N, C-alpha and C positions, 0 to 999 in steps of 0.2 A: 370448628365444631366443638361445642361444649360437651363435656363428659359428665354423665349423671353418676351420682354416688351409688355404688353397688351396696346392697344391704350386707353383703359378706365382708366388706372392708370395715376394719375396726381401728380404733385409735391404738397406738402402741401401749402395751401394758405397763403400768407403773409398779407392777408386783415383782418382788425378788423372791425366787423360790430356792430352797436349799440345794436342789439338784441342778440348778442353772449355772452357766458360765457366761460372764458378761464382759465385754470389752470395757475399757475405762470410760469411754464416752457414753456407752449405753448404761453402765452402772451409775454414772453421774445423773443421767436423765431420769432413770428409775428411782433412785434414792433421793433425788432432790438436792444432793450435795453439789456445791460449786467447787472450783479449784482449791480454794482455801479450806473448805470443809473436808475435802478428800485428803489434803495434806495433813490436816489435824488428825483424821481418822487413822491414816497410815502411821503417824508418830505414836498414836495411842494403841497400835497393835493390829490394825487391819492389814491382812496379807494381800499383796499384789504379786501375781505370777507373770513372768515374762516369757513369751515364746515368739521367736522370729522378730524380735525388736518391738513387740506390741504387748501392752499390759492388759491383764485380765484379773477379774475378781470372781472367786467361786462363791456362789450363793451360801454355801455351808460356812465358809469363812466369815461372811458378813453376819450370819446368824450368831456364830460364836463370838464375834467381836461385840455385837449388841449385848449378848449375855454377860460378857466380862467387863465391858466399858460403860454400858448403859446404866442409868439410874432409874429406880422405880419411883413413880410419883404417886402419892396417896390419892385415893379417889376424892372427887369433889364433894361439896356439901350435899347432903340428902335433901329431898324436897321438904320445904317448910323450915329449913335451917337458914339462918342469916349467915352468908359466907364471910361477913366481916368479923364474926365472933367465933372464937376457937371451939367452945363447948356447945355448939348448936344453938346459940342465942341465950344461954344461961350466964350466970355470973362468972367472971374470970378470976 
């Protein structure tokens, strides 16, 4: 017998909230990090807590990690500007 999709069923969230606690596998799925990305993040300062031989990441720790290790990217070109030119299409 086939099962109909209930409207209340939802895809798992890809959001990481600062008040959340995530197992390593859930954290990887939500953040989009693979094994190597998670290793690099840990080396760069992301805290992983262990309880009963299982690893967890606190959402607040991830937010703090992003603030300290992340880089700001300048906004893209404004409408009407040629993205190949630095000064909005003017002389360089």
